[in-house]
C-alpha positions, -999 to +999 in steps of 0.1 A: +000-001+001+012+032-010+004+064+014+006+102+006-007+136+018-021+163-003-012+199+009-037+225-007-029+260-008-036+294-025-016+322-036-021+355-053-005+361-086-002+373-120+011+363-153+004+365-189+006+343-219+025+367-245+013+346-276-023+344-269-029+372-298-011+348-323-030+317-313-064+325-305-090+351-320-104+379-296-120+358-272-091+351-253-068+371-266-065+395-235-044+366-218-014+384-234-018+409-209-009+406-171-038+395-153-047+386-114-054+349-106-058+332-073-040+303-080-045+270-058-018+244-057-024+210-045+006+189-040+007+155-030+043+141-009+049+103+003+045+093+034+059+060+051+036+054+079+004+062+098+019+086+122+028+112+094+067+117+082+052+150+071+027+174+083-001+192+060+006+223+075+044+225+072+041+211+038+018+244+031+040+267+046+071+255+027+055+258-008+044+291+004+080+301+015+096+292-017+071+307-040+071+340-024+109+340-020+111+330-058+082+351-072+069+378-051+069+415-065+069+442-040+057+466-065+021+446-066+021+429-035+018+396-050+038+370-069+044+378-103+049+347-123+054+364-159+049+343-188+048+313-164+018+287-173+003+267-146+021+237-158+052+260-155+044+265-121+039+229-111+070+222-128+092+246-111+077+229-077+087+195-091+121+204-097+123+221-065+111+194-043+120+161-061+100+141-036+064+157-050+041+130-065+019+152-081+011+189-083-020+207-095-026+243-102-054+258-107-067+295-116-094+307-094-103+274-085-117+265-119-097+255-146-059+237-140-039+213-150-024+184-131+013+166-136+025+136-120+060+126-111+068+090-127 
């Protein structure tokens, strides 16, 4: 049996997709401009036993600290992910924390992605 914990956190941020205008008509061309989201991040980590090796709250704080350290923008008072997609944010977390089993990143808790570490 494999066991894991899932930590969920939200972080306010902005990003853009510079080439959205090139790929799509007017419906989503605005994505090329900076826009704000409340990013919800779900990260799954393995545990070895029933008396947890990792605590949910500590994992959440670890992820928040990393994202704020790397992306916090004092001018906007939030994380500035620039042209990073949800996929790129997830991959960055997986690179930073190699024991992550999976990461999900959602925009406004509505649409998002999931990457599973093989």
